[in-house]
Structures are given as C-alpha cells and as structure tokens.
C-alpha atoms as one frame of an Amber mdcrd trajectory, in Angstrom:
protein
  64.637 -80.731 184.327  61.383 -81.660 182.187  61.982 -80.176 178.189  60.285
 -77.799 176.481  57.096 -77.831 174.753  58.551 -75.624 171.697  61.472 -75.981
 170.770  62.410 -73.142 168.134  65.605 -72.029 167.632  68.627 -72.315 170.319
  67.497 -68.913 172.362  64.603 -68.838 174.279  61.910 -67.045 173.301  58.537
 -66.588 175.073  54.684 -67.194 172.562  53.893 -63.431 172.930  57.350 -62.698
 170.879  57.452 -65.367 168.540  57.183 -64.853 164.445  53.993 -65.804 162.664
  56.674 -67.602 160.446  57.450 -69.541 164.125  54.090 -70.084 164.796  53.213
 -71.090 161.562  55.626 -73.632 161.001  54.669 -75.532 164.331  52.138 -78.206
 163.388  49.316 -79.067 165.880  48.510 -81.891 166.579  44.710 -82.660 168.248
  43.778 -86.272 169.386  40.708 -87.169 166.945  38.400 -88.227 170.114  39.287
 -84.229 171.667  39.249 -82.241 168.525  36.020 -83.643 167.774  34.261 -82.556
 171.187  35.658 -78.866 170.352  33.817 -79.066 167.385  30.485 -80.267 168.520
  29.986 -76.944 171.051  27.804 -75.382 170.457  28.112 -72.075 168.321  28.119
 -68.812 170.132  24.950 -66.235 169.726  27.454 -64.157 167.731  29.267 -66.391
 165.336  25.440 -67.464 164.487  24.852 -63.257 164.024  26.863 -63.202 161.273
  26.671 -65.771 159.054  23.733 -64.746 159.004  24.438 -61.750 157.766  26.160
 -62.686 154.291  22.292 -62.158 152.163  23.201 -58.097 153.586  25.780 -57.505
 151.270  23.808 -58.458 148.443  25.250 -60.125 145.621  28.341 -58.771 145.740
  30.718 -58.881 149.427  33.102 -56.564 149.628  36.347 -57.681 151.004  35.881
 -55.826 154.737  32.303 -58.120 155.270  34.482 -60.784 154.388  36.999 -60.390
 156.794  34.244 -59.956 159.436  33.276 -63.950 157.831  36.664 -65.065 158.320
  37.439 -63.341 161.453  34.071 -64.898 163.336  35.105 -68.529 162.083  38.341
 -68.092 163.483  37.193 -66.794 166.440  34.627 -69.575 167.092  37.749 -72.203
 166.714  40.865 -70.305 168.994  41.887 -73.713 170.181  41.406 -75.772 167.266
  44.126 -75.871 164.717  44.013 -73.865 161.258  43.743 -77.395 159.262  40.863
 -78.884 161.034  38.696 -75.770 161.006  35.642 -75.448 158.419  37.194 -75.400
 154.557  34.010 -73.576 153.701  30.041 -72.731 154.915  26.868 -72.943 153.293
  23.494 -71.683 153.364  20.384 -70.803 152.102  20.331 -67.806 150.148  17.293
 -65.376 151.044  17.945 -62.401 148.457  15.761 -64.472 146.188  15.207 -65.799
 142.934  17.570 -66.957 141.156  19.744 -67.857 144.134  19.326 -70.416 146.013
  22.782 -71.018 148.213  25.744 -69.098 149.312  28.663 -70.056 150.227  32.470
 -68.742 152.099  35.759 -70.748 151.150  37.459 -70.205 153.633  40.611 -71.351
 152.411  40.171 -69.551 148.724  39.082 -66.258 149.828  35.662 -66.424 147.707
  31.682 -66.031 148.589  29.747 -66.628 146.155  26.030 -66.670 145.589  24.587
 -69.446 143.286  21.321 -69.908 141.033  19.204 -72.700 141.211  20.866 -74.086
 138.474  24.409 -73.776 138.877  26.915 -76.517 140.352  28.808 -75.801 143.288
  32.586 -77.432 143.832  32.599 -80.576 144.484  33.663 -80.099 148.446  30.447
 -77.727 148.826  28.070 -80.128 146.916  26.829 -82.389 149.855  26.078 -80.219
 151.359  23.565 -78.188 149.330  20.689 -80.291 150.223  20.825 -79.798 153.799
  20.922 -76.498 153.625  18.188 -75.918 151.248  15.910 -77.969 153.147  17.226
 -79.520 156.464  15.916 -76.685 159.347  19.116 -75.033 159.652  21.018 -71.655
 159.968  24.295 -72.920 158.225  26.569 -75.923 157.417  30.336 -76.038 158.215
  32.226 -78.948 155.788  34.665 -79.753 156.605  37.586 -82.110 155.406  36.060
 -85.324 156.463  32.861 -84.093 158.049  29.641 -81.780 157.574  28.228 -79.700
 160.956  24.351 -78.326 160.257  24.167 -75.864 162.916  20.666 -74.813 163.865
  19.522 -71.190 165.236  20.125 -71.684 169.017  23.918 -72.750 168.549  23.176
 -76.333 168.609  25.702 -78.794 166.136  24.662 -81.886 164.419  27.385 -84.158
 163.119  26.892 -85.414 159.070  29.495 -87.479 158.398
C-alpha cells in the first residue's frame, strides 16, 4: 500500500478540509530547475494590467488597492511556493517629478513611491536602474535574482 504524501496528524483529512495553519506548516520544496521554469513563464495580461495600475492611486495607496496587487501576485504564481514568490516589485513611476520609481514590498505590505534622491531598500536598489531605463513594465525582485517583465509578458532573468 502506498504511503500518504501528507501525513498530518493521525486522522485522514482531504486537502479541502485542512486548516490554513496545517497547510502553512507543510513546507513545499520545488526542484530548482522546475522552479526556474515556472518563474520564466510568460506573465498574463491580467497580471501586467494590475501592476501598471499602481500610479492610478496617486502617491497614497489604499489598503484595498494594495490587496488587489498582492492578490494578482498570488494568482499569477499559484504553483510556486510562497517562499519562492517575488519579495518585491519595482517599476518606473509616472506620477511626475519628483517621483522616479515605485515599489511593492510584498512581505512588508508596503507600496511606496520614491523620489529621485531617495534611497531604496537594499534588496530593491539593484533593480532601480533597470526599472528606469530598461524598457520593461516592471521588475520582480526575488531573493536570488530579478525578473524583468516586458509589456507582452515575456520574462528576462537578471542574476
């Protein structure tokens, strides 16, 4: 008889009845090559559309708007473990002077517009020049790489 993949507690539960706590305590490991392939997939038009709406809210962004961005990220990567999803997203800001770029800090629940003279958090700083001059809609920042997304959804990997 085959062994169950998930052995949570003594009683058998279906995945639909597992609590959020049980699921979050199960650590998902994806082979590096499989993960790389998943993250290289062309991004959907819906995802790109949502990410381009960041400037619509102006300098101040509501909690509702932030949730729509986070929901779009989660929907775009349903098969990618949370720990391997983007930690942030950066793109050129079109609010006008003095703003240059804006960021979405996925882990810290922060959307911020940065002026030309302001420093970005260290994990986002490396993507700033690509966001401003690279011809990409936005840059997804990961722990170990960046993925630059073009308007047609194609992905370029920057390590």
